[in-house]
C-alpha positions in Angstrom: -0.3 15.3 19.1 0.1 13.7 22.5 3.3 12.5 23.9 4.4 9.0 23.1 3.4 6.6 25.9 6.0 4.6 27.7 5.5 1.1 29.0 4.5 2.4 32.4 2.0 4.9 30.9 -0.3 2.4 29.3 -1.9 -0.6 31.0 -3.7 -3.4 29.2 -7.0 -2.2 27.7 -6.3 1.6 27.9 -6.9 3.6 24.7 -3.7 5.3 23.5 -3.1 8.7 21.9 -1.4 7.8 18.6 -0.1 9.6 15.6 -0.2 8.5 11.9 3.1 6.8 12.0 2.3 4.6 15.0 -0.1 2.5 12.9 2.9 0.4 12.1 2.0 -0.9 15.5 -1.2 -2.9 16.1 -4.3 -0.7 15.9 -6.5 0.1 18.9 -8.9 -2.7 17.9 -8.5 -6.3 16.8 -8.9 -7.9 13.4 -11.6 -10.6 13.3 -11.9 -13.8 11.3 -15.3 -14.1 9.5 -17.5 -17.0 10.5 -19.2 -17.2 7.1 -18.4 -15.4 3.8 -20.5 -15.6 0.7 -22.0 -19.0 1.3 -18.7 -20.4 2.7 -19.2 -21.6 6.2 -16.1 -22.9 7.9 -14.3 -23.0 11.1 -10.7 -21.7 11.4 -8.9 -25.0 11.8 -10.6 -26.3 8.6 -9.6 -23.3 6.5 -6.2 -22.9 8.0 -5.1 -26.3 9.3 -1.7 -25.0 10.3 -3.1 -22.3 12.6 -3.5 -23.8 16.1 -3.3 -22.7 19.6 -0.4 -20.7 20.8 2.5 -22.9 22.0 2.8 -23.2 25.7 5.9 -21.3 26.7 7.2 -20.9 30.3 8.2 -17.3 31.0 11.4 -16.8 32.9 10.4 -14.2 35.4 14.1 -13.5 36.2 14.4 -12.0 32.7 11.3 -9.7 32.9 13.1 -6.9 34.8 15.9 -7.0 32.2 13.3 -6.8 29.4 11.6 -3.8 30.9 14.4 -1.5 29.7 13.5 -2.5 26.2 15.6 -3.4 23.2 18.3 -1.0 22.3 20.6 -0.5 19.3 22.9 -3.4 19.0 20.7 -5.9 20.9 19.9 -9.2 19.2 16.2 -10.3 19.0 15.2 -13.8 18.2 18.8 -14.8 17.7 18.9 -13.2 14.3 17.7 -9.6 14.3 20.1 -6.8 15.2 18.3 -3.6 16.5 19.3 -0.5 14.6 16.8 2.0 16.0 13.2 2.8 16.8 10.5 3.5 14.2 7.5 4.1 16.4 5.8 3.4 19.7 2.2 2.6 20.7 0.1 1.1 23.4 1.1 -2.5 22.6 4.9 -1.9 22.3 7.4 -0.5 19.8 8.3 -0.9 16.2 12.1 -1.2 15.7 14.3 -1.1 12.6 16.3 -4.3 12.6 18.7 -6.1 10.3 18.8 -9.8 9.8 22.1 -11.0 11.0 22.7 -13.5 8.2 20.9 -11.9 5.3 21.9 -8.3 6.0 18.4 -7.2 5.0 16.5 -4.5 7.0 13.0 -5.1 8.4 10.5 -3.6 10.8 10.0 -5.6 14.0 7.1 -5.2 16.3 8.1 -5.9 19.9 5.2 -6.5 22.2 5.4 -5.1 25.8 6.4 -7.8 28.3 3.5 -6.9 30.6 1.0 -7.6 27.8 2.9 -10.5 26.2 2.5 -12.7 29.3 -1.3 -12.4 29.1 -2.5 -15.9 27.9 -5.3 -14.2 25.8 -2.9 -11.9 24.1 -0.4 -14.7 23.4 -3.2 -16.9 21.9 -4.4 -14.1 19.6 -0.8 -13.1 18.7 0.1 -16.6 17.4 -3.2 -17.1 15.7 -3.1 -13.7 13.8 0.6 -13.9 13.1 0.2 -17.2 11.3 -2.7 -15.9 9.4 -1.0 -12.7 8.4 2.1 -14.5 7.2 -0.1 -16.6 4.8 -1.3 -13.5 2.9 0.5 -12.4 -0.2 -0.8 -9.4 -2.1 0.8 -6.3 -3.5 -1.3 -4.1 -1.3 -0.9 -5.9 2.0 2.0 -5.4 4.3 4.0 -8.7 4.4 4.7 -10.5 7.6 7.9 -12.5 7.2 8.6 -13.9 10.7 7.4 -14.0 14.3 8.2 -15.7 17.6 9.3 -15.1 21.2 12.6 -13.9 22.4 13.6 -15.2 25.9 14.8 -11.7 26.8 12.4 -9.3 25.1 9.2 -11.3 24.6 6.9 -11.6 21.6 8.0 -10.1 18.3 6.7 -9.9 14.7 8.8 -9.0 11.6 7.4 -7.3 8.5 8.7 -5.6 5.4 10.3 -2.2 6.0 8.4 0.5 4.3 9.2 4.2 3.8 6.3 6.6 3.7 3.4 7.7 5.8 -0.1 6.6 6.6 -3.0 8.1 4.7 -4.3 9.5 8.0 -1.0 11.4 8.5 -1.1 12.7 4.9 -4.6 14.0 5.3 -3.7 15.8 8.5 -0.7 17.4 6.8 -2.1 18.3 3.3 -5.8 18.1 3.6 -8.2 16.2 1.3 -6.9 14.3 -1.7 -7.9 15.2 -5.2 -10.7 13.0 -6.6 -8.3 11.1 -8.9 -5.8 10.4 -6.1 -8.6 9.4 -3.7 -9.9 6.9 -6.3 -6.4 5.5 -6.9 -5.8 5.0 -3.2 -9.3 3.5 -2.8 -8.9 1.1 -5.7 -5.8 -0.4 -4.2 -7.3 -0.7 -0.7 -10.5 -2.3 -2.1 -8.4 -4.8 -4.1 -6.6 -5.9 -0.9 -10.0 -6.3 0.9 -11.4 -8.2 -2.1 -8.4 -10.6 -1.8 -8.8 -11.3 1.9 -12.6 -11.7 1.6 -11.9 -14.3 -1.1 -10.0 -16.2 1.7 -12.9 -15.9 4.1 -11.1 -13.3 6.2 -12.6 -10.2 7.5 -10.3 -7.3 8.3 -12.5 -5.7 10.9 -10.6 -2.4 11.3 -10.3 -0.7 7.9 -9.4 3.0 8.4 -7.0 5.7 7.2 -4.5 4.9 10.0 -4.2 1.4 8.6 -3.5 2.5 5.0 0.1 3.2 4.3 1.4 5.3 1.4 4.7 3.9 0.3 7.4 6.0 -1.3 8.6 4.0 -4.2 10.3 4.2 -7.6 7.5 2.0 -9.0 5.7 3.8 -11.8 2.5 4.2 -9.7 1.3 5.2 -6.3 1.6 2.2 -3.9 -0.7 1.5 -1.1 -0.3 -1.1 1.7 -3.1 -2.2 4.0 -1.9 -2.8 7.5 -3.0 -4.5 10.8 -3.2 -8.2 10.0 -0.5 -9.1 12.5 -1.9 -8.7 16.0 -5.3 -8.9 17.7 -6.0 -6.0 20.1 -7.6 -6.7 23.5 -11.1 -5.3 24.2 -11.1 -1.7 25.4 -14.1 -2.1 27.7 -16.7 -1.4 25.1 -20.1 -3.0 24.7 -19.9 -6.8 24.6 -19.2 -7.9 21.0 -18.2 -4.5 19.8 -14.7 -4.1 18.5 -13.6 -1.6 15.9 -12.7 2.1 15.6 -15.9 4.1 16.4 -15.5 6.5 13.5 -15.7 3.6 11.0 -17.9 1.0 12.7 -21.0 -0.3 11.0 -24.4 0.2 12.7 -25.0 -3.6 13.1 -21.7 -4.0 14.9 -22.9 -1.6 17.6 -25.8 -4.1 18.3 -23.3 -6.9 18.7 -23.3 -8.4 15.3 -20.1 -10.1 14.2 -17.7 -8.5 11.7 -18.6 -9.3 8.1 -18.0 -8.4 4.5 -20.8 -5.9 4.9 -19.1 -4.1 7.8 -15.8 -4.0 5.9 -17.6 -2.4 3.0 -19.2 0.1 5.3 -15.7 1.1 6.5 -14.5 1.4 2.8 -17.3 3.9 2.3 -16.2 5.9 5.3 -12.6 5.9 4.1 -13.6 7.1 0.6 -15.6 9.9 2.2 -12.5 10.8 4.3 -10.2 10.8 1.3 -12.5 13.1 -0.7 -13.2 15.5 2.1 -10.2 15.3 4.5 -12.5 14.4 7.4 -14.6 11.5 8.7 -18.3 12.0 8.4 -19.1 11.8 12.1 -17.1 13.0 15.2 -17.8 13.1 18.9 -17.8 10.8 22.0 -18.1 7.1 21.5 -21.8 7.3 22.5 -22.4 10.1 20.0 -20.5 8.3 17.3 -22.6 5.1 17.8 -25.8 7.2 17.7 -24.7 8.8 14.4 -23.8 5.5 12.7 -27.1 4.0 13.9 -29.5 6.8 12.9 -28.0 10.0 11.5 -28.2 10.2 7.7 -24.7 9.9 6.1 -23.5 13.2 4.7 -22.3 13.2 1.1 -18.8 14.2 0.0 -20.2 16.9 -2.3 -21.6 18.7 0.7 -17.9 19.4 1.6 -16.3 19.5 -1.9 -18.9 21.5 -3.9 -19.3 20.9 -7.7 -15.8 19.4 -8.2 -17.1 15.9 -7.5 -19.1 13.7 -9.9 -22.5 12.6 -8.6 -21.2 9.0 -8.8 -19.0 9.7 -5.8 -22.0 10.5 -3.7 -23.9 7.5 -4.9 -20.9 5.2 -4.2 -20.5 6.5 -0.6 -24.2 6.4 0.0 -24.6 2.7 -1.0 -21.5 1.5 0.8 -22.6 3.2 4.0 -26.2 2.3 4.0 -27.5 1.6 7.5 -28.9 -1.9 6.6 -26.2 -4.4 5.5 -28.5 -5.7 2.8 -28.6 -2.3 1.2 -24.9 -2.1 0.7 -22.8 -3.6 -2.1 -23.2 -7.4 -2.0 -19.4 -7.8 -2.2 -16.2 -5.7 -2.7 -16.2 -6.6 -6.4 -19.5 -4.6 -6.8 -18.0 -1.7 -4.9 -14.9 -1.8 -7.2 -17.2 -1.9 -10.3 -18.9 1.4 -9.3 -15.5 2.8 -8.3 -14.2 2.0 -11.8 -17.1 3.8 -13.3 -16.3 6.9 -11.2 -12.7 6.7 -12.3 -13.8 6.6 -15.9 -15.9 9.7 -15.4 -12.8 11.4 -14.0 -10.8 10.5 -17.1 -8.5 8.1 -15.4 -8.4 5.6 -18.4 -5.4 5.5 -20.7 -4.0 8.9 -19.5 -0.4 8.1 -20.3 -1.1 8.1 -24.1 -2.8 11.5 -24.3 0.2 13.7 -24.8 1.6 11.4 -27.6 -1.8 11.0 -29.3 -2.3 14.8 -29.3 1.1 15.3 -30.9 0.5 12.7 -33.6 -2.9 14.2 -34.4 -1.4 17.4 -35.7 -1.7 17.7 -39.5 1.1 19.1 -41.7 0.7 22.6 -43.1 1.8 24.4 -46.2 4.3 27.0 -45.0 6.6 29.7 -46.5 10.4 29.1 -46.5 10.9 31.2 -43.4 7.9 29.6 -41.7 9.2 26.2 -42.6 12.6 27.1 -41.0 10.9 28.3 -37.8 8.7 25.3 -37.8 11.8 23.1 -38.3 13.6 24.6 -35.4 10.5 24.3 -33.2 10.1 20.6 -34.1 13.8 20.0 -33.6 13.6 21.6 -30.1 10.5 19.5 -29.4 12.2 16.3 -30.6 15.3 16.9 -28.5 13.2 17.7 -25.4 11.1 14.7 -25.9 14.0 12.3 -26.3 16.1 13.5 -23.3 16.3 10.5 -20.9 16.0 12.7 -17.8 12.5 13.6 -16.6 11.8 17.3 -17.6 8.6 19.4 -17.5 7.3 22.9 -17.3 4.5 23.7 -14.9 2.9 26.7 -13.2 3.3 27.5 -9.5 0.2 25.4 -8.6 1.8 22.3 -10.2 -0.3 22.2 -13.4 1.9 20.7 -16.2 2.0 22.5 -19.5 4.6 20.4 -21.2 6.6 17.3 -20.2 8.8 14.7 -22.0 8.2 11.0 -22.1 10.7 10.4 -19.3 8.8 12.7 -17.0 5.5 10.9 -17.6 7.2 7.6 -17.1 8.6 8.9 -13.8 5.1 9.9 -12.6 3.6 6.7 -14.0 0.9 8.6 -15.9 0.4 11.7 -18.0 -1.2 13.7 -15.2 -2.0 17.3 -16.0 -1.7 18.1 -12.3 1.3 17.2 -10.1 -1.1 17.0 -7.2 -2.7 13.9 -8.8 0.7 12.2 -9.1 2.8 10.4 -6.5 5.5 13.0 -6.6 4.2 15.1 -3.6 4.4 12.0 -1.5 8.1 11.7 -2.3 8.8 15.4 -2.2 6.5 16.9 0.5 7.7 20.5 0.0 7.2 20.5 -3.8 4.4 23.1 -4.0 6.0 25.5 -1.6 9.2 25.3 -3.6 7.3 25.8 -6.9 5.7 29.0 -5.5 9.0 30.2 -4.2 10.8 29.6 -7.5 8.2 31.3 -9.5 8.1 34.3 -7.2 11.8 34.9 -6.5 13.1 33.4 -9.8 15.9 31.6 -7.9 16.9 28.1 -8.8 16.0 25.5 -6.1 17.7 22.1 -5.8 16.5 19.3 -3.6 17.5 15.7 -3.0 14.9 13.0 -2.7 15.2 9.3 -1.8 13.3 6.7 -3.7 12.6 3.2 -2.6 13.9 0.9 -5.3 12.5 -2.3 -3.7 14.2 -4.8 -1.5 16.7 -3.0 0.6 17.9 -0.3 -1.8 17.1 3.3 -2.4 17.9 5.7 -5.2 19.1 9.2 -4.6 17.9 11.9 -7.1 18.1 15.6 -7.4 15.1 17.7 -8.3 16.0 21.1 -9.9 13.5 23.9 -10.2 14.3 26.8 -12.5 12.1 29.8 -13.4 11.4 30.1 -17.1 13.0 33.2 -18.8 10.7 36.3 -18.6 10.8 36.6 -22.4 9.8 33.0 -23.0 7.0 32.9 -25.6 5.2 29.9 -24.1 6.4 29.2 -20.6 7.0 32.7 -19.2 6.0 32.7 -15.5 6.3 28.9 -15.2 8.9 26.7 -13.6 11.0 24.2 -15.4 11.4 20.9 -13.5 14.3 18.5 -13.9 14.9 15.2 -12.1 18.4 13.9 -12.1 19.6 10.6 -10.5 22.7 11.1 -8.4 23.9 7.5 -8.4 23.0 3.8 -8.3 20.8 2.3 -5.6 22.4 1.9 -2.2 21.5 0.0 0.9 19.0 1.6 3.3 
């Protein structure tokens, strides 16, 4: 990982070394509005009448030197946002944690570097894209709630404050996702893209850096698609080409405009990356362009072996076809094939499996002693099942043998593998602790913090205990208990 660039390190148009967390800032390329989408041909003012040219603002040069030092904790931006700290830095500026002075609510604020903010082209694109981004409301799209210009610090944009990491950062840290998790992530991303395409908007830069995994107490894994808030200046590439080279569609290399088909191509690349932990092509920009244009797309199964259903290869192959006409005609078609793959992986109605299996057991004729033993076992099972705290028993690799209803509710589904749940995203050291607990037989206690929504978090303890060596069923396994430590509190 390279060092974080400072304002003096990066001039307009230079590529920037970035880590996974810096994607809260604008990406290295710009989002593009589609000129025509599925038979709808319209110009921007007709589709979004409130989106016009950037307002003409006179820049007070006397304040530029003061702005160069950047906003610090305690500074006030836009007359209403108090700076509390820095969340990230990138080529276009910084992302700050701020709190609304009147509401008391925390947000993330993008502050654009003054040297860039005075560029008329950047200002025009900023206001155009900011108004567009603030008009999008979808569960899987990062919300833009405010934007404007501060006389002291320049252009700023305010968005919801999210706790988590980008998918790109997670892949670098833990490697490829399991097929089920990959499909879950892909479904949410595709649904966000389906939504924007329905509004005649093309994202233009779909990639793992622009997909954010949110830590949340919601009973499911939550994904947010980023980078609707700021257009990025050209980086000196071929005329008409903007996009991240690892994800760019072949026709874009020849200067074609971004389209639904090019977004679908990027979705196929992302699905490949989720399943394998790597992008299909690497190299210099020239080499990448050559690969996308003429090299046959490798299939996920070449890197994952027999664990993948053949439908995964077929889905990636169609989405990443060289000719746009050979790809899915729209994102709904992509999602239809993805749903079929999810069905093959057994991702339908998983939460009822454990209960259905228990109800399917038939009563048996037993002796008096056997009935007493059976009664005790049933009593223990009933008590375990009704405990309101999430409890489970699993092996050191995270495969669940038994869990109560509260544990399944906590995960959001009856997953047989903890790796397929959202728990590792909340508790990154989970599997190391499971192995340690099973090997040393020592009890391990950890505290995790869960986003409750809005501006509140829940503090909870996770307790790992090795099962007794003489246990008839769970010997060698680890008992897992999740215990809330208090009510939600402000972030």
